[in-house]
N, C-alpha and C positions, 0 to 999 in steps of 0.2 A: 267344379268344386275341388277336384284333384289338383288342378293347376294352382289354386289358391293355397292349398295345404302344402304342396311341394315348394311353392314360392316362398312361403313363410318360414320354412325349416332353416334355410341358411341364415335368415335374419335372427331367428331364435338362437341358433348356434353361436352367431357372432356376438349376440347380447350376453350369452352365458360366458363366453370367453372374456369379454370386457369386464363382466362382473367378477369373474375369477381373478383377473389381473388386478382389479381394484381392491379386492379382499386381500390378495397376496401383498400388495404394496402397503395397504393399511397395516397389515400384520408386521411387515418389516419396519415401518415407522414406529410402531409400538415397541419392538425390540430395540430399535435405535434410541428411542426416548429413554428406555431403561438404562442402556449403556451410557448415554450422555449424562444422565443423573448420577451414575456411579463415578464417571470421570470428574464431574463437577465436585462431587463430594471429596474425592481423593485430592483434588487440587484447590480446595476451598481457600486455604491460607494464601497462596500466591495470587489467586484471583482477587481476593479482598484487597491485598496490598497493591496490586497493579491498578485497580480502580481508584484507590486512594492516591496513587502516584499520578494518575491522569488528571485528578482534580487540582493537584498542587504543582505540576510541571507543565509548562506550555509546550515543551517538546513532545509530550505524550498525551496531549489533550484529545488526540484523534482516536485513542484506543477504544473507548466505548462505542464508536461508530463502526469499527471494523467488523465485529460479528454481525451487525445489522446489514452491512453491505454483503457479506458472505451469504446470509440467509436470503436476502433479496435476489442475488444472482442465481442461487440454487432454485428458488421459486420461479424466477423468470425463465430459466432454462430447464425446468422440470421435465418437460416432454422428451427432451433429448437425454438428460442425465439419467432418468429413471425408466427409460424405455426397455432396457434389458438387464434388470437387476439379477444378481446371483450371489449366493452366500460364499464368502471366502474367509472363514473363521481363522485358518492358520495364518494367512498373510496379515489379516487385520490384527489379530492378537499379538503377533510379533511386534508390530508397531506400538500397540498399547503397552507391552512389556518394556520396550525401549523407553517410552515416555515415562513410565513409572520408575525405571532405573535412573533416569535423569533427575526426577524429583527426589529420589533417595540420595543421589549424589549431592544435590543442592543442600539437603538437610545435613549431610555428612560434613559439608564445607561451611556450614553456618559459623560465622565468626572469623573464618579464614579468608573469605572474599567479601567485597563490599556488597551492600544490599542490592544495588543495581544489577550486578553480575549474578547474584543469587536469584533475582527475579528473571533474568535472561535465561538462566539454565532451567528453572522450574517451569516457566511459561513455554519454553520450547518443548519441554516434556508434555505439557498440557495439549499443545497443538498436535503433536505426534499421536498422543493417545486418542484424541477426538477423531483425527483422520483415520486412525486404526479402527475405531468403532464403526466409522462409515464404511471402510473397506470390508470389514467382517460381515456387515449386514447387506450391503448393496453390491459388493463385488468390485473387481478391478476394472471392468468395463465402465461402470458408473463413475468410478474414481477418475479414469482417463478422461471422461467427458466433463467431469466437474473439477478438473485439476486447478484451473485458475481460481474459482471461488474458494476452494479448500486451502490452497497455498497462500491466498490473499490473507488468510487468518494469521499468517506469520507476523503481520504488522502489529499484533498485540504483544509481541515479544520485545521488551526493551533492548535497545542496542547495547551490546557489551562495551564496557568502558574503554578498552583498548581500541576497538573499532570506532567508537564514538569520538574519541580524541583525535584519531587519524582523519576522520571525516571533517571535524571542525577545523583542524589545521589546514586541510586541503581547501576548504571553502574560504577560510580566512585569507590564504594566499591568493586565491583566484579573485576574491572580492577586492583585495588591495590592488591587484593589477588592473581590474576593471575601473576602479576609482581613479587610478593613476592615468589611464587612458582618457577618461571623461574630464578630469581636471585639465589635461593637456589640450583637449579639443575645446574646452570652454574658454581658454586663453587667460585664466586666472593665474597670477604669479604664485608659485608654490615651490617648496623644497621637500624632497622625500628622503627619509632615512628609514629603510626597512618598512615597518608597518605604520610609521608616523609621517604625517603630512603637516608641514608648517606653512600657514597662510598669513597674510598681513594681520597682526594682532591676535592670532589664534593658532594653536597647535592641537591636532587631533590624532588619536591612535586607533587603528582598526584592531580592536581587541578580539579575543576568541568569542566573546559573547555577541560580537557584531558579525559573526560569520554567516548568519542567515540559515543556520542548520534547520530551524523549525520550519520556516517557509519552504526551504529546499526539499525537506522530506515530504511536506504536504503537496508540493508540486509534483514530485516523483510519484507519489501514490495516485494523484489525479491523472498523470500521464499513463500509468498502468491500466487504470480503469477505462480511460478513453480509448487506449489501444485495444483492449479486450472488446469493447462495445462497437468500435467503428472500423477496426482493421482486421484482416484475415491472416496475413503472413507474419511469421515470427520475426523476420528481418526488419520489417517496417515497425512492428511493435517495439523492437529493441531500439531502433533509430529514434523513435518518439521519446522513449524513456531516457536515452543518452542526451537528447537535446535539452533536457531539463538542467543539465549541469552548466553549460554556458549561459543559459537563460537565467538561472538562479544567481550566478556570479554577476551578470550584467545588471539584473534587478537590484542586487545588493549594492553594487557600485553606484547605481543611480540614487539609492537611498542615502548612502554615505555622503556623496557629493551634494545632494540637495540639502540635507540637514546642515552640512558644514558651511555651505554658502549662505544659508539662512542665518546661521549663527554668526557668521563673519560680517555680513552686510545688513542684517535686519535686527537681530536681537540675540546676544550670546546666551541668554537664558533658554533659548530653544533647545540647546544641546542637553539640558538637564530637565526638560519638560516632559509631559506625558506624550507629546508628539514623538519624541525620541524613543521613549520606553515602549510605547504601544501603538505606534503609528504605521505599522507595517502593512495594514490592509490595502491601502491604495497601491502600494508597490507590489503586493501579491497579485492584485488585479492586473497590474501591468505585465507581470510574468504570465498570467493566464492569457492575456491578449497576444503576447508573443508566441505562446504555445499553439494558439488556434490556427494561424497560417501554416505552421509546420504540420499539424494534423491534416489540414486541408490538402496540402501538397502531397502528403503520403497517401491519402485516400484517392486523389486524382491519379497518382502514379500506379496504385494498385489496380484501379479500374482500367487504365490504359494497358497495363501488363496483361490483364485478363482478356481484354479485347484482342490484343496481338496474339496471345496464345490460342484463342478461339479461331481467329482468322487463319492461323497456320494449320490448324486441324482441318478446317474446311477446305 
C-alpha cells in the first residue's frame, strides 16, 4: 500500500504543476485579450481604412490574411512560444507607447502627407503596440521564440509611397531587361528604346503598372513563409527570399513577351482584354514553380551541411 501511495505522489505533483501552468497561461491570455482590445480600440480608424484599402487595391489584397497567418503560426508553435512565459511590463509598454506616439504623429500630419503614408505610419504604430502588449504579458523569451509570426504582421503596413515608387521602378527596369532577353531568344524582330519595344505592326511600353509589384510582393511573402516552415538557417532563408527578385522579373518578362506576341501575331485586342488586365495567375503559378526547386536545393544543402557537421563531431 505504501508503494502505491508513494508512487502516486509524484504523479499528483506533476498534475498540480501542469494545472498551475495551464491556469497561469489562461490568465495571461485573458490579460493579453484585454490589452489587444484596447490596442484595437485606439487604432480603430486606421484599421478600418486599411481593410477598405485591401478591398479596393490589388496590391494590398493580402492584408486581411496576414493576421490569420500570424495567429496560425503562434498556435502551431504554441508549445515552444509559451513554454516559459514571463511578465515584462516595462519593455512591453515602451513599445506600446512608441506605437501610440506614431499614431499621434500620423494624426498630427493629417493633410500634410498622402493617405497611403498616413496609413503606413499609423499601422506601423499598431503593429508595435500589439507586439508591445505581447511582450508585456508573455515576456522577451516568448517574443524571441515567436519573432517571425510577430514581425510577419508588418505586412499589414502599407508600403510608404517613396519606397513603393522605388520598388516599382526597380521591378520595371528588371522586367524590361527580362523581356528584352526573351525577345532576343525568341528570334522575333524588334527594336528597343528604353521601356518601349517596337515589333512588326505594334509598339508596347513596359509601364510602371506592368512592373509586377503585386505578384512580386505575394511571391516574397510566400518565400518568407516557406523559409520559416522548411528551413532552419538564416542564410538559406535569406537566399530563398532574395531569389524571388530574379524570379519575379523573369516571370514578368514572360508575361510581357507572351501578351505582346499574342497581340502581334494573333489578335491586337488581347492587349486591351481581360487577359492583359487580370491574367497574371498562370504567370504567378510559373513563379511558384520556379521557386520550388530553389527551396528544394536549399533544403538539401541544409541537410547535407548538418550531416557534415555531425560527422565532424563524431
